[in-house]
C-alpha positions as a Markdown table, in Angstrom:
| # | Residue | x | y | z |
|---|---|---|---|---|
| 1 | Unk | -251.8 | 75.3 | -96.9 |
| 2 | Unk | -248.5 | 77.1 | -97.3 |
| 3 | Unk | -245.1 | 76.2 | -95.6 |
| 4 | Unk | -242.6 | 79.0 | -94.8 |
| 5 | Unk | -239.3 | 78.0 | -93.5 |
| 6 | Unk | -237.0 | 80.4 | -92.3 |
| 7 | Unk | -233.6 | 78.8 | -92.9 |
| 8 | Unk | -230.6 | 79.4 | -90.7 |
| 9 | Unk | -228.0 | 76.4 | -92.1 |
| 10 | Unk | -227.8 | 74.7 | -95.2 |
| 11 | Unk | -229.9 | 75.2 | -98.1 |
| 12 | Unk | -230.5 | 71.7 | -99.5 |
| 13 | Unk | -231.3 | 70.4 | -95.8 |
| 14 | Unk | -233.8 | 73.4 | -94.9 |
| 15 | Unk | -235.2 | 72.5 | -98.6 |
| 16 | Unk | -236.0 | 68.9 | -97.2 |
| 17 | Unk | -237.4 | 70.1 | -94.0 |
| 18 | Unk | -239.7 | 72.0 | -95.7 |
| 19 | Unk | -241.2 | 69.6 | -98.1 |
| 20 | Unk | -241.3 | 67.1 | -95.3 |
| 21 | Unk | -244.0 | 69.6 | -93.3 |
| 22 | Unk | -245.7 | 70.5 | -96.5 |
| 23 | Unk | -248.5 | 68.8 | -98.2 |
| 24 | Unk | -246.5 | 67.6 | -101.3 |
| 25 | Unk | -246.8 | 64.2 | -100.6 |
| 26 | Unk | -250.6 | 64.4 | -101.1 |
| 27 | Unk | -249.9 | 64.8 | -104.7 |
| 28 | Unk | -246.9 | 62.7 | -105.6 |
| 29 | Unk | -246.8 | 59.0 | -106.9 |
| 30 | Unk | -243.7 | 57.0 | -107.0 |
| 31 | Unk | -244.4 | 56.2 | -111.0 |
| 32 | Unk | -244.6 | 60.0 | -112.1 |
| 33 | Unk | -242.2 | 61.8 | -114.1 |
| 34 | Unk | -241.3 | 64.9 | -112.5 |
| 35 | Unk | -239.6 | 68.1 | -114.0 |
| 36 | Unk | -238.0 | 70.7 | -112.0 |
| 37 | Unk | -238.3 | 74.0 | -113.2 |
| 38 | Unk | -235.8 | 76.5 | -111.7 |
| 39 | Unk | -235.4 | 80.2 | -112.6 |
| 40 | Unk | -232.2 | 80.7 | -114.6 |
| 41 | Unk | -233.4 | 83.7 | -116.5 |
| 42 | Unk | -229.5 | 84.7 | -116.9 |
| 43 | Unk | -226.0 | 83.4 | -116.2 |
| 44 | Unk | -225.4 | 84.8 | -113.0 |
| 45 | Unk | -224.9 | 83.2 | -109.3 |
| 46 | Unk | -227.8 | 83.2 | -107.3 |
| 47 | Unk | -226.0 | 85.2 | -105.0 |
| 48 | Unk | -226.7 | 88.1 | -107.3 |
| 49 | Unk | -230.6 | 87.7 | -106.7 |
| 50 | Unk | -231.6 | 86.6 | -110.3 |
| 51 | Unk | -231.4 | 83.0 | -110.3 |
| 52 | Unk | -232.6 | 79.7 | -108.4 |
| 53 | Unk | -230.1 | 78.6 | -105.7 |
| 54 | Unk | -228.8 | 75.1 | -107.0 |
| 55 | Unk | -229.2 | 73.6 | -103.2 |
| 56 | Unk | -232.6 | 74.4 | -103.2 |
| 57 | Unk | -233.3 | 71.8 | -106.3 |
| 58 | Unk | -230.7 | 69.7 | -104.8 |
| 59 | Unk | -233.0 | 69.1 | -101.7 |
| 60 | Unk | -235.9 | 68.4 | -104.0 |
| 61 | Unk | -234.0 | 65.8 | -105.7 |
| 62 | Unk | -233.1 | 64.0 | -102.6 |
| 63 | Unk | -236.5 | 64.2 | -101.0 |
| 64 | Unk | -238.1 | 62.8 | -104.1 |
| 65 | Unk | -235.8 | 59.9 | -104.1 |
| 66 | Unk | -236.3 | 59.3 | -100.5 |
| 67 | Unk | -239.9 | 58.6 | -101.4 |
| 68 | Unk | -239.3 | 56.2 | -104.5 |
| 69 | Unk | -239.6 | 59.0 | -107.3 |
| 70 | Unk | -236.7 | 58.5 | -109.9 |
| 71 | Unk | -237.9 | 59.7 | -113.2 |
| 72 | Unk | -236.5 | 63.4 | -112.5 |
| 73 | Unk | -235.3 | 66.3 | -115.0 |
| 74 | Unk | -234.3 | 69.6 | -114.7 |
| 75 | Unk | -235.6 | 71.9 | -117.4 |
| 76 | Unk | -235.4 | 75.4 | -118.1 |
| 77 | Unk | -235.0 | 78.3 | -121.0 |
| 78 | Unk | -233.1 | 81.7 | -120.0 |
| 79 | Unk | -234.7 | 84.7 | -121.0 |
| 80 | Unk | -234.2 | 85.7 | -125.0 |
| 81 | Unk | -230.4 | 86.7 | -125.5 |
| 82 | Unk | -228.8 | 84.4 | -122.9 |
| 83 | Unk | -227.8 | 80.7 | -122.9 |
| 84 | Unk | -229.5 | 78.2 | -120.8 |
| 85 | Unk | -226.5 | 75.9 | -121.0 |
| 86 | Unk | -224.2 | 78.6 | -119.9 |
| 87 | Unk | -226.6 | 79.2 | -117.2 |
| 88 | Unk | -226.8 | 75.5 | -116.0 |
| 89 | Unk | -223.0 | 75.9 | -116.0 |
| 90 | Unk | -222.8 | 79.4 | -114.0 |
| 91 | Unk | -225.3 | 78.4 | -111.8 |
| 92 | Unk | -224.0 | 75.3 | -110.3 |
| 93 | Unk | -226.7 | 72.7 | -112.1 |
| 94 | Unk | -224.0 | 71.2 | -114.4 |
| 95 | Unk | -222.3 | 69.8 | -111.1 |
| 96 | Unk | -225.7 | 69.0 | -109.4 |
| 97 | Unk | -226.5 | 67.0 | -112.5 |
| 98 | Unk | -223.6 | 65.0 | -112.3 |
| 99 | Unk | -223.8 | 64.5 | -108.7 |
| 100 | Unk | -227.3 | 63.5 | -108.4 |
| 101 | Unk | -227.4 | 61.7 | -112.3 |
| 102 | Unk | -230.4 | 64.1 | -113.3 |
| 103 | Unk | -230.6 | 65.1 | -116.9 |
| 104 | Unk | -230.7 | 68.9 | -117.8 |
| 105 | Unk | -232.6 | 69.6 | -120.4 |
| 106 | Unk | -232.6 | 73.0 | -122.3 |
| 107 | Unk | -236.0 | 74.0 | -123.6 |
| 108 | Unk | -234.7 | 76.3 | -126.2 |
| 109 | Unk | -234.1 | 72.8 | -127.6 |
| 110 | Unk | -237.6 | 71.7 | -127.7 |
| 111 | Unk | -240.2 | 71.5 | -129.8 |
| 112 | Unk | -243.6 | 73.3 | -129.2 |
| 113 | Unk | -247.3 | 72.7 | -129.1 |
| 114 | Unk | -250.1 | 75.2 | -129.6 |
| 115 | Unk | -252.9 | 75.3 | -127.0 |
| 116 | Unk | -255.9 | 77.8 | -126.5 |
| 117 | Unk | -257.5 | 79.1 | -123.5 |
| 118 | Unk | -260.4 | 82.0 | -123.6 |
| 119 | Unk | -259.6 | 83.9 | -126.6 |
| 120 | Unk | -255.7 | 83.7 | -126.4 |
| 121 | Unk | -253.5 | 80.8 | -128.0 |
| 122 | Unk | -250.1 | 80.1 | -126.3 |
| 123 | Unk | -247.3 | 78.0 | -127.9 |
| 124 | Unk | -245.6 | 75.8 | -124.9 |
| 125 | Unk | -242.9 | 73.3 | -124.8 |
| 126 | Unk | -243.5 | 69.7 | -125.3 |
| 127 | Unk | -241.1 | 68.7 | -122.5 |
| 128 | Unk | -242.9 | 70.9 | -119.8 |
| 129 | Unk | -246.3 | 70.2 | -120.8 |
| 130 | Unk | -245.9 | 66.5 | -121.2 |
| 131 | Unk | -244.1 | 65.7 | -117.7 |
| 132 | Unk | -246.7 | 64.0 | -115.1 |
| 133 | Unk | -245.6 | 66.7 | -112.3 |
| 134 | Unk | -244.0 | 69.8 | -112.6 |
| 135 | Unk | -242.1 | 71.7 | -109.5 |
| 136 | Unk | -241.7 | 75.0 | -110.0 |
| 137 | Unk | -239.0 | 76.6 | -108.4 |
| 138 | Unk | -238.7 | 80.3 | -108.8 |
| 139 | Unk | -236.9 | 82.9 | -107.0 |
| 140 | Unk | -238.9 | 85.4 | -105.3 |
| 141 | Unk | -238.0 | 89.0 | -106.3 |
| 142 | Unk | -239.6 | 92.2 | -107.8 |
| 143 | Unk | -240.2 | 92.7 | -111.5 |
| 144 | Unk | -239.5 | 95.9 | -113.5 |
| 145 | Unk | -242.5 | 95.5 | -115.4 |
| 146 | Unk | -245.0 | 93.2 | -113.6 |
| 147 | Unk | -243.8 | 94.1 | -110.1 |
| 148 | Unk | -243.5 | 90.8 | -108.6 |
| 149 | Unk | -242.1 | 87.5 | -110.3 |
| 150 | Unk | -242.6 | 84.2 | -108.6 |
| 151 | Unk | -244.4 | 80.8 | -109.7 |
| 152 | Unk | -246.9 | 82.1 | -112.4 |
| 153 | Unk | -244.3 | 84.4 | -114.2 |
| 154 | Unk | -241.5 | 81.5 | -113.9 |
| 155 | Unk | -243.6 | 79.6 | -116.6 |
| 156 | Unk | -242.5 | 81.8 | -119.3 |
| 157 | Unk | -239.3 | 79.7 | -119.2 |
| 158 | Unk | -241.6 | 77.0 | -120.6 |
| 159 | Unk | -242.6 | 78.6 | -123.7 |
| 160 | Unk | -240.4 | 79.4 | -126.8 |
| 161 | Unk | -238.2 | 82.4 | -127.2 |
| 162 | Unk | -240.6 | 83.9 | -129.9 |
| 163 | Unk | -243.6 | 83.1 | -127.7 |
| 164 | Unk | -241.8 | 85.2 | -125.1 |
| 165 | Unk | -241.5 | 88.3 | -127.2 |
| 166 | Unk | -245.0 | 88.1 | -128.1 |
| 167 | Unk | -245.9 | 88.1 | -124.5 |
| 168 | Unk | -244.3 | 91.5 | -124.0 |
| 169 | Unk | -246.4 | 92.8 | -127.0 |
| 170 | Unk | -249.6 | 91.5 | -125.6 |
| 171 | Unk | -248.8 | 93.4 | -122.1 |
| 172 | Unk | -247.4 | 90.0 | -120.3 |
| 173 | Unk | -250.4 | 89.8 | -117.3 |
| 174 | Unk | -253.2 | 88.3 | -119.4 |
| 175 | Unk | -250.7 | 85.8 | -121.4 |
| 176 | Unk | -248.9 | 84.7 | -118.1 |
| 177 | Unk | -252.5 | 84.0 | -116.5 |
| 178 | Unk | -253.4 | 81.8 | -119.4 |
| 179 | Unk | -250.2 | 80.2 | -119.3 |
| 180 | Unk | -250.7 | 78.8 | -116.2 |
| 181 | Unk | -254.1 | 77.6 | -117.3 |
| 182 | Unk | -252.8 | 75.8 | -119.7 |
| 183 | Unk | -249.7 | 74.2 | -117.8 |
| 184 | Unk | -250.7 | 73.2 | -114.5 |
| 185 | Unk | -248.0 | 73.4 | -111.8 |
| 186 | Unk | -247.9 | 70.4 | -109.5 |
| 187 | Unk | -246.0 | 72.2 | -106.7 |
| 188 | Unk | -244.4 | 75.5 | -105.7 |
| 189 | Unk | -241.1 | 75.5 | -104.0 |
| 190 | Unk | -240.0 | 79.3 | -103.9 |
| 191 | Unk | -236.2 | 80.2 | -103.4 |
| 192 | Unk | -236.7 | 83.4 | -101.4 |
| 193 | Unk | -233.2 | 83.5 | -100.1 |
| 194 | Unk | -231.9 | 86.4 | -101.6 |
| 195 | Unk | -234.1 | 88.0 | -104.2 |
| 196 | Unk | -233.3 | 91.1 | -106.3 |
| 197 | Unk | -235.2 | 94.1 | -104.8 |
| 198 | Unk | -236.2 | 95.7 | -108.4 |
| 199 | Unk | -235.5 | 93.9 | -111.5 |
| 200 | Unk | -235.4 | 90.2 | -112.5 |
| 201 | Unk | -231.8 | 90.4 | -113.8 |
| 202 | Unk | -230.5 | 90.6 | -110.4 |
| 203 | Unk | -227.7 | 92.9 | -108.7 |
| 204 | Unk | -229.9 | 94.4 | -105.9 |
| 205 | Unk | -230.4 | 91.4 | -103.3 |
| 206 | Unk | -232.1 | 91.5 | -100.2 |
| 207 | Unk | -231.1 | 88.7 | -98.0 |
| 208 | Unk | -234.5 | 86.9 | -96.7 |
| 209 | Unk | -233.5 | 83.3 | -96.1 |
| 210 | Unk | -236.7 | 81.7 | -96.9 |
| 211 | Unk | -238.1 | 78.7 | -98.5 |
| 212 | Unk | -241.7 | 79.2 | -99.2 |
| 213 | Unk | -243.8 | 76.1 | -100.6 |
| 214 | Unk | -247.5 | 75.3 | -101.6 |
| 215 | Unk | -249.5 | 73.7 | -103.9 |
| 216 | Unk | -251.4 | 76.5 | -105.9 |
| 217 | Unk | -249.3 | 79.0 | -107.7 |
| 218 | Unk | -252.0 | 82.1 | -107.0 |
| 219 | Unk | -252.0 | 81.3 | -103.3 |
| 220 | Unk | -248.3 | 81.1 | -103.0 |
| 221 | Unk | -247.6 | 84.2 | -105.4 |
| 222 | Unk | -250.4 | 86.3 | -103.3 |
| 223 | Unk | -248.9 | 85.5 | -100.3 |
| 224 | Unk | -245.5 | 86.2 | -101.4 |
| 225 | Unk | -246.2 | 89.6 | -103.1 |
| 226 | Unk | -247.3 | 90.8 | -99.5 |
| 227 | Unk | -243.9 | 89.9 | -98.5 |
| 228 | Unk | -242.4 | 92.4 | -100.8 |
| 229 | Unk | -244.6 | 95.1 | -100.1 |
| 230 | Unk | -247.6 | 94.5 | -102.7 |
| 231 | Unk | -251.1 | 93.7 | -102.3 |
| 232 | Unk | -252.2 | 90.7 | -104.3 |
| 233 | Unk | -254.5 | 93.0 | -106.3 |
| 234 | Unk | -251.7 | 95.1 | -107.3 |
| 235 | Unk | -250.4 | 92.2 | -109.6 |
| 236 | Unk | -252.4 | 92.2 | -112.5 |
| 237 | Unk | -251.8 | 88.5 | -113.5 |
| 238 | Unk | -253.0 | 87.7 | -110.0 |
| 239 | Unk | -256.1 | 89.3 | -110.7 |
| 240 | Unk | -256.4 | 87.8 | -114.1 |
| 241 | Unk | -255.8 | 84.4 | -112.5 |
| 242 | Unk | -258.3 | 84.6 | -110.3 |
| 243 | Unk | -260.9 | 85.6 | -112.7 |
| 244 | Unk | -259.9 | 82.4 | -114.7 |
| 245 | Unk | -260.9 | 80.6 | -111.7 |
| 246 | Unk | -257.3 | 79.4 | -111.3 |
| 247 | Unk | -257.1 | 79.9 | -107.4 |
| 248 | Unk | -258.0 | 82.3 | -104.7 |
| 249 | Unk | -255.8 | 85.0 | -102.9 |
| 250 | Unk | -253.9 | 84.1 | -99.5 |
| 251 | Unk | -255.7 | 84.9 | -96.5 |
| 252 | Unk | -255.7 | 84.4 | -92.7 |
| 253 | Unk | -258.0 | 81.5 | -93.3 |
| 254 | Unk | -255.3 | 79.4 | -95.2 |
| 255 | Unk | -253.3 | 77.2 | -93.0 |
| 256 | Unk | -249.6 | 78.5 | -92.6 |
| 257 | Unk | -247.1 | 76.3 | -91.3 |
| 258 | Unk | -244.0 | 78.3 | -90.2 |
| 259 | Unk | -240.5 | 76.8 | -89.4 |
| 260 | Unk | -237.6 | 78.1 | -87.2 |
| 261 | Unk | -238.8 | 81.5 | -85.9 |
| 262 | Unk | -235.3 | 81.8 | -84.5 |
| 263 | Unk | -233.7 | 82.1 | -88.1 |
| 264 | Unk | -230.1 | 83.5 | -89.3 |
| 265 | Unk | -229.5 | 87.1 | -88.7 |
| 266 | Unk | -229.1 | 89.3 | -91.9 |
| 267 | Unk | -225.8 | 89.8 | -93.4 |
| 268 | Unk | -225.1 | 93.4 | -94.7 |
| 269 | Unk | -225.9 | 94.2 | -98.3 |
| 270 | Unk | -225.4 | 97.3 | -100.6 |
| 271 | Unk | -229.5 | 97.4 | -100.9 |
| 272 | Unk | -229.7 | 97.5 | -97.2 |
| 273 | Unk | -227.1 | 99.9 | -96.6 |
| 274 | Unk | -229.0 | 102.6 | -98.6 |
| 275 | Unk | -231.4 | 102.8 | -95.7 |
| 276 | Unk | -229.1 | 102.4 | -92.7 |
| 277 | Unk | -229.3 | 105.8 | -91.7 |
| 278 | Unk | -233.0 | 105.5 | -90.7 |
| 279 | Unk | -232.6 | 101.9 | -89.1 |
| 280 | Unk | -231.2 | 100.9 | -85.7 |
| 281 | Unk | -230.8 | 97.4 | -86.0 |
| 282 | Unk | -229.7 | 94.8 | -83.0 |
| 283 | Unk | -229.5 | 91.0 | -84.2 |
| 284 | Unk | -232.5 | 91.5 | -86.6 |
| 285 | Unk | -233.6 | 88.3 | -88.3 |
| 286 | Unk | -233.4 | 88.5 | -92.2 |
| 287 | Unk | -237.2 | 88.0 | -92.8 |
| 288 | Unk | -237.9 | 90.9 | -90.7 |
| 289 | Unk | -235.1 | 93.1 | -91.8 |
| 290 | Unk | -235.9 | 92.5 | -95.6 |
| 291 | Unk | -239.5 | 93.2 | -95.1 |
| 292 | Unk | -238.4 | 96.6 | -93.9 |
| 293 | Unk | -236.1 | 97.3 | -96.8 |
| 294 | Unk | -238.8 | 96.3 | -99.0 |
| 295 | Unk | -241.0 | 98.7 | -97.8 |
| 296 | Unk | -238.5 | 101.8 | -97.6 |
| 297 | Unk | -237.9 | 101.2 | -101.0 |
| 298 | Unk | -241.1 | 101.5 | -102.0 |
| 299 | Unk | -242.3 | 104.4 | -99.5 |
| 300 | Unk | -243.9 | 107.7 | -100.6 |
| 301 | Unk | -241.4 | 110.9 | -99.8 |
| 302 | Unk | -238.8 | 110.7 | -97.0 |
| 303 | Unk | -238.8 | 108.7 | -93.4 |
| 304 | Unk | -237.6 | 111.2 | -91.1 |
| 305 | Unk | -238.2 | 108.8 | -88.1 |
| 306 | Unk | -235.8 | 106.0 | -86.4 |
| 307 | Unk | -236.8 | 102.5 | -87.2 |
| 308 | Unk | -236.0 | 100.1 | -84.7 |
| 309 | Unk | -235.7 | 96.2 | -85.2 |
| 310 | Unk | -234.2 | 93.4 | -83.7 |
| 311 | Unk | -234.1 | 90.5 | -81.2 |
| 312 | Unk | -231.8 | 92.7 | -78.8 |
| 313 | Unk | -234.7 | 95.2 | -78.6 |
| 314 | Unk | -236.7 | 92.7 | -76.8 |
| 315 | Unk | -238.1 | 94.5 | -73.5 |
| 316 | Unk | -237.0 | 97.8 | -74.9 |
| 317 | Unk | -239.2 | 101.0 | -75.2 |
| 318 | Unk | -238.9 | 104.5 | -76.4 |
| 319 | Unk | -240.0 | 106.8 | -79.4 |
| 320 | Unk | -239.6 | 105.8 | -82.9 |
| 321 | Unk | -241.1 | 102.9 | -84.5 |
| 322 | Unk | -240.6 | 99.2 | -83.7 |
| 323 | Unk | -240.6 | 96.7 | -86.4 |
| 324 | Unk | -241.9 | 93.1 | -85.6 |
| 325 | Unk | -242.7 | 91.5 | -82.1 |
| 326 | Unk | -239.2 | 92.1 | -80.9 |
| 327 | Unk | -240.0 | 95.8 | -80.7 |
| 328 | Unk | -243.3 | 95.6 | -79.2 |
| 329 | Unk | -242.9 | 98.0 | -76.3 |
| 330 | Unk | -241.7 | 101.0 | -78.7 |
| 331 | Unk | -244.2 | 104.1 | -78.7 |
| 332 | Unk | -245.3 | 102.8 | -82.3 |
| 333 | Unk | -245.0 | 99.4 | -83.7 |
| 334 | Unk | -245.6 | 97.0 | -86.9 |
| 335 | Unk | -246.3 | 93.7 | -85.4 |
| 336 | Unk | -245.6 | 90.2 | -87.0 |
| 337 | Unk | -242.9 | 87.5 | -86.8 |
| 338 | Unk | -242.1 | 89.0 | -89.5 |
| 339 | Unk | -244.6 | 91.4 | -90.4 |
| 340 | Unk | -244.9 | 91.8 | -94.2 |
| 341 | Unk | -243.7 | 94.7 | -96.3 |
| 342 | Unk | -247.2 | 95.5 | -97.3 |
| 343 | Unk | -248.1 | 95.7 | -93.6 |
| 344 | Unk | -244.7 | 98.2 | -93.0 |
| 345 | Unk | -245.6 | 100.2 | -96.0 |
| 346 | Unk | -248.9 | 100.5 | -95.2 |
| 347 | Unk | -248.1 | 101.7 | -91.9 |
| 348 | Unk | -245.5 | 104.1 | -93.2 |
| 349 | Unk | -247.8 | 105.8 | -95.7 |
| 350 | Unk | -250.4 | 106.2 | -93.4 |
């Protein structure tokens, strides 16, 4: 099961709403120790598109305590060369920790243990490995090397810095898959609010205003891959993970709970402005608009036709290309509410 919430208001409340509809309670017990692992890759605000909104983690904490779970900790290790402690401060986690009396733990200070799976040994941070239930809270964003970074790659923050460097020498994809075999995720809660378009460091955020939740990292990541314009089989670590028997790709047979179809309209961003000349937008929802922006960013060659998108196009018709169900009466239309970036990209390229 995957739960998708198109949020329109308070992020923490929307996170709680998402978890209430999800099946997370099927796996939680009140006596569990729970570690929450956000993505604080660097010391930049979440609005920059690289780091997890602290409000998402706050919603998780409130939800857990409402269900009798009190042994909660926030764990993370920023990328090599940045300070996790500075990221905790800049990204709002120090205040969050004080407000809810939830400790922060910098995994750069942790000891490690080496485990082996298949033919690869990996050093793992003990704190992340030894908790009863790990809640993975990545940012849905693109990556310059692996194309997608979401749940599976976010676990790189649970290994020592020297192991992070080694992963790059090994090509990232296979070790990421093996890492997920060695360190099981209890549940995935994806911050899909404004992830970066091209690079995990941030700077090109695309507003999508979504929270996505599910049990299996491969299932959730394969669903998220299509949201930003990739087929799951284009992400090598997803392919490796499937070969290791860690899960299956998302398909139409998987139950999908969608909340708040009338979600928040877009707010202009520099990335979206880049494609303004070929988009005619009238009250477009952020999830639909971001899918179009992702697709245009990955298109082959120039696109000369006009794309029409938005709720105010309901009932309208004409030439050009409609995006989403609201524009179904246009001469050509990519259907969906919202359509995925992968669907739009396929349409454009064909």
